VMD Tcl script that draws the C-alpha trace (Angstrom):
set ca {
  {-51.96 59.49 2.48}
  {-53.81 56.15 3.14}
  {-52.17 55.84 6.53}
  {-53.08 59.36 7.54}
  {-56.76 58.73 6.80}
  {-56.59 55.27 8.46}
  {-55.15 56.73 11.70}
  {-57.29 59.80 11.63}
  {-60.52 57.52 11.41}
  {-59.39 55.68 14.50}
  {-58.21 58.63 16.38}
  {-61.68 59.83 16.88}
  {-63.11 56.35 17.93}
  {-60.48 54.85 20.25}
  {-59.10 56.08 23.55}
  {-56.39 54.40 25.60}
  {-55.85 55.08 29.33}
  {-52.41 53.90 30.42}
  {-53.11 54.21 33.97}
  {-50.87 53.24 36.89}
  {-52.79 49.98 37.84}
  {-54.89 49.18 34.72}
  {-54.70 49.85 30.95}
  {-58.01 50.52 29.41}
  {-58.98 50.67 25.88}
  {-62.29 52.34 24.99}
  {-64.16 52.52 21.72}
  {-67.06 54.81 21.13}
  {-69.26 51.99 19.66}
  {-68.42 49.23 22.22}
  {-67.37 51.03 25.34}
  {-64.55 49.52 27.40}
  {-63.12 46.62 25.39}
  {-59.95 45.94 27.39}
  {-59.33 46.38 31.05}
  {-56.10 44.67 32.01}
  {-53.52 45.19 34.75}
  {-50.53 47.25 33.62}
  {-48.02 44.54 34.58}
  {-45.31 42.79 32.33}
  {-43.57 39.59 33.65}
  {-40.02 39.31 32.21}
  {-37.19 36.68 32.23}
  {-34.30 38.93 33.02}
  {-31.68 36.22 32.28}
  {-33.08 35.71 28.79}
  {-34.37 39.21 28.33}
  {-37.74 37.85 27.22}
  {-41.33 38.72 27.95}
  {-43.13 35.89 29.69}
  {-46.66 37.43 30.10}
  {-48.63 40.64 30.12}
  {-51.71 41.82 31.81}
  {-53.71 39.45 34.02}
  {-51.48 36.58 33.39}
  {-48.37 38.55 34.43}
  {-50.17 39.72 37.57}
  {-50.44 36.04 38.66}
  {-46.67 35.94 38.80}
  {-46.74 38.50 41.71}
}
mol new
graphics top color blue
foreach p $ca { graphics top sphere $p radius 0.5 }
foreach p [lrange $ca 0 end-1] q [lrange $ca 1 end] { graphics top cylinder $p $q radius 0.2 }
display resetview
């Protein structure tokens, strides 16, 4: 019951856009709070994430 109220509260105030180029996180009170490239850099030999967002884009 607590979790339902918790997620219901945030569902009205947070929006996430998982676009093809950038991921945006918007809150009603603060506007856009995250605007990061939708990129993940991975080490395929170790199957590990090296970086995400702008840091991962630098690998390109």
